C-alpha positions in Angstrom: -10.7 0.8 19.1 -11.7 -1.1 22.3 -12.3 -4.8 22.6 -16.0 -4.4 23.1 -16.3 -2.7 19.7 -14.2 -5.5 18.1 -16.4 -8.1 19.6 -19.6 -6.3 18.6 -18.3 -6.1 15.0 -17.4 -9.8 14.9 -21.0 -10.7 15.6 -22.6 -8.0 13.5 -24.8 -8.9 10.6 -24.5 -7.4 7.1 -27.3 -5.1 5.9 -29.7 -6.5 3.3 -28.8 -3.8 0.8 -26.6 -0.9 0.0 -25.3 1.0 -3.0 -21.6 0.1 -2.8 -19.8 -2.8 -1.2 -16.1 -2.5 -0.7 -14.2 -5.8 -0.4 -11.2 -5.1 1.9 -10.7 -2.9 4.9 -7.1 -1.7 4.3 -6.3 2.0 3.9 -7.4 2.0 0.2 -10.8 0.5 1.0 -11.6 2.8 3.9 -10.4 5.8 2.0 -12.8 4.9 -0.8 -15.6 4.5 1.8 -14.7 7.9 3.3 -15.2 9.7 0.0 -18.3 7.8 -1.0 -19.8 8.6 2.5 -19.0 12.3 2.0 -21.1 12.2 -1.1 -24.0 10.6 0.9 -23.7 7.3 -1.0 -24.6 4.2 1.1 -21.5 2.1 1.4 -20.5 -1.1 3.3 -16.9 -2.2 3.9 -16.5 -5.9 4.4 -13.2 -6.9 5.9 -12.4 -10.6 6.4 -10.1 -9.9 9.4 -9.7 -6.6 11.1 -9.4 -3.1 9.7 -5.9 -2.3 8.5 -4.2 -5.3 10.0 -2.1 -6.4 7.0 0.1 -4.1 5.0 -1.8 -0.9 5.9 -0.6 -0.9 9.4 2.8 -2.7 8.9 4.6 -0.4 6.5 7.3 2.3 6.7 4.7 5.1 6.8 6.4 7.2 4.1 4.2 9.7 2.2 6.3 10.6 -0.7 6.4 12.2 -4.1 10.1 11.6 -4.5 10.9 8.5 -6.7 7.3 8.1 -7.8 6.5 6.8 -11.2 5.6 10.0 -13.2 2.2 8.4 -14.1 1.4 8.4 -10.4 2.6 11.9 -9.7 -0.6 13.8 -10.1 -2.4 11.3 -7.8 0.4 11.6 -5.2 0.3 15.4 -5.3 -3.4 15.3 -4.6 -2.9 12.7 -1.9 -0.6 14.9 0.1 -3.1 17.7 -0.1 -5.7 15.3 1.3 -3.4 14.2 4.1 -3.1 17.9 5.1 -6.9 18.1 5.1 -7.7 14.8 6.8 -7.8 16.0 10.4 -10.6 18.3 9.6 -12.4 15.7 7.5 -12.2 12.8 10.0 -11.9 14.8 13.2 -8.7 13.1 14.2 -4.9 13.4 13.6 -3.5 10.5 11.5 0.0 11.7 12.2 0.9 13.3 8.8 4.0 15.5 9.0 6.1 17.1 6.3 9.6 16.5 7.7 11.3 15.7 4.5 12.7 12.5 2.8 16.3 12.0 1.7 18.0 9.5 -0.6 21.7 9.3 0.4 24.4 8.8 -2.2 27.8 7.3 -1.2 29.5 8.7 -4.4 28.8 11.5 -6.7 28.4 9.1 -9.6 25.3 7.7 -7.8 23.5 10.9 -8.6 23.2 9.7 -12.2 20.5 7.2 -11.3 18.2 10.0 -10.2 18.8 12.4 -13.1 16.4 10.6 -15.4 13.6 10.8 -12.8 14.3 14.5 -12.2 13.9 15.2 -15.9 10.7 13.0 -16.1 9.0 15.0 -13.3 10.3 18.4 -14.2 6.9 19.6 -15.2 5.3 19.0 -11.8 7.0 21.8 -10.0 8.4 19.6 -7.2 10.8 20.8 -4.6 13.0 17.7 -5.0 16.7 18.8 -5.3 20.2 17.4 -5.3 22.2 18.2 -2.1 26.0 18.1 -2.0 28.4 16.8 0.5 28.5 19.9 2.7 24.8 20.0 3.1 23.9 16.3 3.4 25.3 16.1 6.9 22.2 18.1 8.3 20.0 15.2 7.2 22.3 12.5 8.8 23.7 14.1 12.0 26.5 12.1 13.5 26.7 9.6 10.6 30.0 7.8 10.3 29.7 7.5 6.5 31.0 10.4 4.4 28.1 10.7 2.0 28.7 12.5 -1.3 25.3 14.0 -1.2 21.8 12.9 -2.1 18.3 13.8 -3.3 16.0 15.6 -0.9 12.4 16.6 -1.0 11.5 18.8 2.0 7.7 18.7 1.4 7.6 14.9 1.6 6.8 13.3 4.9 5.1 10.4 6.8 2.0 9.4 8.7 1.5 6.8 11.4 0.3 3.5 9.8 -0.8 1.9 13.1 -3.4 4.6 13.6 -4.2 6.2 10.2 -6.3 3.4 8.7 -8.5 3.0 11.7 -9.0 6.7 12.1 -10.0 7.0 8.4 -12.4 4.1 8.9 -13.9 5.8 12.0 -14.2 9.0 10.0 -16.1 7.2 7.2 -18.4 5.7 9.8 -19.2 9.1 11.2 -20.3 10.1 7.7 -22.6 7.0 7.4 -20.4 4.2 6.1 -21.0 0.8 7.5 -17.9 -1.3 8.4 -18.2 -5.1 9.1 -15.1 -6.8 10.3 -14.7 -10.6 10.4 -16.7 -10.8 7.2 -15.2 -12.4 4.1 -16.7 -11.7 0.8 -16.9 -14.9 -1.2 -17.9 -13.3 -4.5 -20.7 -11.5 -6.3 -23.7 -12.3 -8.5 -24.8 -10.4 -11.6 -28.2 -9.8 -13.2 -28.4 -8.8 -16.8 -24.6 -8.7 -16.8 -24.5 -6.1 -14.0 -23.5 -6.5 -10.4 -26.6 -7.3 -8.4 -25.4 -8.6 -5.0 -22.4 -9.8 -3.1 -22.2 -13.0 -1.1 -20.5 -12.9 2.2 -20.0 -15.5 4.9 -22.5 -13.5 6.9 -25.2 -13.3 4.2 -26.0 -11.6 1.0 -26.0 -7.8 0.3 -28.0 -6.4 -2.6 -25.9 -3.7 -4.3 -25.2 -2.0 -7.6 -21.4 -1.6 -7.2 -18.5 -3.7 -5.9 -15.1 -2.3 -5.3 -12.3 -4.9 -4.9 -9.7 -3.4 -2.6 -8.3 -6.6 -1.3 -4.6 -6.0 -1.5 -2.6 -9.2 -1.9 -6.0 -11.2 -2.1 -7.3 -9.3 -5.1 -5.9 -11.6 -7.8 -7.4 -14.7 -6.1 -10.8 -13.1 -5.7 -10.7 -11.9 -9.3 -9.7 -15.3 -10.7 -12.8 -16.9 -9.1 -14.9 -14.3 -10.9 -13.0 -14.9 -14.2 -11.3 -11.5 -14.0 -7.6 -11.4 -14.7 -5.7 -9.3 -12.2 -1.9 -9.9 -12.6 -0.4 -9.4 -9.2 2.5 -11.0 -7.2 3.8 -10.5 -3.7 7.0 -9.2 -2.2 7.8 -9.3 1.5 8.5 -6.0 3.3 10.0 -5.9 6.8 10.8 -3.2 9.2 11.8 -2.8 12.9 10.2 -0.5 15.4 12.5 0.9 18.1 12.0 2.7 21.4 12.7 6.5 21.4 16.3 7.4 20.5 17.9 10.8 21.2 20.1 12.4 18.7 19.0 10.6 15.6 18.1 12.0 12.2 14.8 13.7 11.6 12.3 12.8 8.9 12.9 9.8 6.6 15.8 8.6 4.6 17.5 5.7 2.9 20.7 4.7 1.3 22.8 1.6 0.7 22.0 -0.9 3.4 19.6 1.2 5.5 16.4 3.0 5.7 14.7 4.9 8.5 11.7 7.0 9.6 11.5 8.9 12.9 8.1 8.4 14.4 6.0 10.9 16.4 6.7 8.9 19.6 10.5 9.6 19.2 11.2 6.0 18.1 12.2 4.9 14.7 11.2 2.5 12.0 14.5 1.0 10.8 15.2 -1.5 8.0 17.0 -2.2 4.8 16.1 -0.4 1.5 15.4 -2.6 -1.5 15.7 -6.0 0.0 12.6 -8.0 -0.6 12.1 -11.8 -0.2 9.9 -13.1 -3.1 8.4 -16.6 -2.7 8.0 -18.6 -5.9 4.3 -19.6 -6.0 1.9 -20.8 -8.7 1.1 -17.2 -9.7 4.8 -16.7 -10.5 4.3 -19.0 -13.4 0.8 -17.9 -14.3 1.9 -14.3 -14.7 5.5 -14.9 -15.7 5.3 -13.1 -19.1 3.6 -10.1 -17.6 6.5 -9.6 -15.2 9.4 -9.8 -17.6 9.9 -6.0 -17.7 9.8 -5.8 -13.9 12.4 -8.6 -13.6 14.8 -6.7 -15.8 14.6 -3.7 -13.5 14.2 -5.2 -10.1 16.0 -8.6 -9.9 18.8 -7.2 -7.7 16.3 -6.2 -5.0 14.5 -9.5 -5.1 15.5 -12.5 -3.0 13.8 -15.4 -4.7 13.0 -18.4 -2.5 11.0 -21.6 -2.2 9.4 -21.6 1.3 6.4 -22.0 3.4 4.4 -19.6 1.3 5.2 -21.7 -1.8 3.5 -24.7 -0.3 0.7 -22.7 1.2 -0.4 -21.1 -2.1 0.1 -24.4 -4.0 -2.3 -26.1 -1.7 -4.7 -23.1 -1.5 -8.2 -23.5 -3.0 -8.1 -21.7 -6.4 -11.8 -21.7 -7.1 -15.0 -22.2 -5.2 -18.8 -21.9 -5.3 -20.3 -19.0 -3.4 -21.8 -21.3 -0.7 -18.4 -22.7 0.1 -15.8 -21.7 2.7 -13.0 -19.7 1.0 -9.3 -19.0 1.6 -10.4 -15.6 2.9 -12.1 -17.3 5.8 -9.1 -19.6 6.4 -6.5 -16.9 6.4 -8.1 -14.0 8.3 -5.0 -11.9 8.8 -1.8 -12.6 7.0 1.2 -11.8 9.2 4.3 -13.4 7.6 7.5 -14.0 9.4 10.0 -11.2 8.7 13.2 -11.8 6.8 15.2 -11.8 10.0 18.6 -12.1 8.2 17.8 -8.9 6.4 16.8 -7.1 9.6 19.8 -8.5 11.4 22.0 -6.9 8.7 20.0 -3.7 8.8 20.6 -3.5 12.6 24.4 -3.9 12.1 24.4 -1.3 9.3 22.4 1.2 11.2 24.4 1.0 14.5 27.6 1.4 12.5 26.2 4.4 10.6 24.6 6.2 13.5 26.4 5.9 16.9 23.3 7.3 18.6 21.6 3.9 17.8 24.3 1.7 19.3 22.1 0.9 22.3 18.8 1.0 20.4 16.0 -1.2 21.7 13.8 -2.9 19.1 10.2 -3.3 20.3 8.9 -5.2 17.3 9.9 -6.7 14.0 7.0 -6.3 11.5 6.5 -7.8 8.1 3.8 -7.8 5.5 3.2 -8.8 1.9 3.2 -6.0 -0.8 0.8 -6.5 -3.7 2.8 -5.7 -6.9 1.6 -5.2 -10.5 3.7 -5.8 -13.6 4.2 -2.1 -14.1 4.4 -1.2 -10.4 1.4 1.2 -10.5 -2.0 0.3 -9.3 -5.3 -0.6 -10.9 -7.9 2.0 -10.1 -10.6 1.2 -12.6 -13.8 -0.3 -13.6 -13.7 -3.8 -15.2 -15.2 -3.3 -18.7 -16.7 -6.8 -18.9 -18.7 -6.5 -15.7 -20.6 -3.2 -15.2 -20.6 -2.2 -11.6 -17.3 -4.0 -10.7 -14.4 -1.8 -9.9 -10.8 -2.7 -8.8 -8.4 -0.7 -6.6 -5.4 -2.8 -5.9 -1.7 -3.5 -6.8 -0.2 -0.4 -5.2 3.3 -2.0 -5.3 4.5 -0.6 -2.0 3.1 2.9 -2.6 -0.4 2.4 -1.3 -0.2 3.9 2.1 0.8 7.4 1.0 -1.3 7.6 -2.1 -4.5 6.0 -0.7 -6.5 9.1 0.1 -6.3 10.3 -3.5 -7.0 6.8 -4.8 -10.2 6.8 -2.6 -11.3 10.1 -4.1 -10.6 8.9 -7.6 -12.5 5.7 -7.2 -15.5 7.7 -5.8 -15.4 9.9 -8.9 -15.3 6.9 -11.3 -18.2 5.3 -9.5 -20.3 8.4 -9.4 -19.4 9.6 -12.9 -17.9 12.8 -11.7 -15.0 14.6 -13.3 -11.8 12.8 -12.1 -9.3 15.1 -10.4 -6.5 13.2 -12.2 -6.4 11.3 -15.5 -7.4 7.7 -14.6 -6.1 6.3 -17.9 -2.8 5.0 -16.6 -4.6 3.0 -13.9 -7.1 1.2 -16.2 -7.6 -2.5 -15.6 -7.8 -3.2 -19.4 -4.0 -2.4 -19.9 -3.3 -6.0 -18.7 -5.7 -7.7 -21.0 -5.7 -5.7 -24.3 -2.1 -6.2 -25.4 -0.8 -2.8 -24.1 2.9 -2.6 -23.6 3.9 -2.9 -20.0 6.1 0.0 -19.0 7.8 -0.6 -15.6 9.3 2.1 -13.5 11.8 0.7 -10.9 10.1 0.5 -7.5 13.5 0.1 -5.9 14.6 3.5 -7.2 
């Protein structure tokens, strides 16, 4: 997208009315807009900063079934089908390729941690399979570590985060969606208990439906509307290298490393399951909700008190709709990567793959991941407010699953028959006393 278009959008005005307003222009928000626009439903996406400039463009790019929570599996299977179809839908190539994903095991005993998952997803007909020592070398050519084997899914793959979200947004626009960047939504009004309009920094929009797809900002937005959305943040970081010859194909991860070969011949490189977690006020507000997650994930979390702790402590927690909000103060959240983690990942990767000993890193990227207590998203209406829907909390899985999440949200809004069972993703599970069942996202 050129600078002139960005400038034009920065000064654009919001329409007086529409049918659906989507709060947030990440890949989940624009995928929802795409499917609504395909149905001919008037939709406006309001993005406080720029399209896809937080987690949606700064992630690993994996599009995987392997390791998914079984409750997400039907949605993920559909998502990969849509990724295959996207070029014809949006008229552009978002870079989806099925080059396979491999989880590497140092010892045969490590296979045991995957056996439970293999049994849990046996009914889905996946091509995930265990590979032994003599076969694993083809997925890690030149590796200095003598892997015992691993788990491999040939039909998994990746897309290119830095282009996919904007291409999907452009496709939605071609079908009639309206996208307004530099436009924070402060909240919404109701009439007779139903959604009647949203209030943005650029004016009001009359509408019947609001979809909150705000990523890490969703919980704060919901709290100001008296809607509980338990959600915390983990920091993800990855490096982007220049092209490297002789490296592995596809995607993979193991103890101390993770990688994805990009279409430009470079790699995304980082460390699997190493996430800084800042202690913030929401850490105490939602503490009880996250006890199951803590039991499963504490080894992968690096708790700290830092800049984000102070920032969120001082952040405005409630506001009137004619007031400036945190969404206008923090347009695009680009946190500082955990450099010590990436430094170690660099050492590990160069030791593991001699082809990378002279690798040149172009960029170190970092973004906050929005995580729910059970590590699966909310894709649901909010029972107490007819017309208000939430699509958030993707827990590091959002990039790959977003196209199917967009389709599901469209079906919920229009009253169509959902292509997957939406019950696991209902918002009410966090407020009706349901037991929180957490699947380890570190897998």
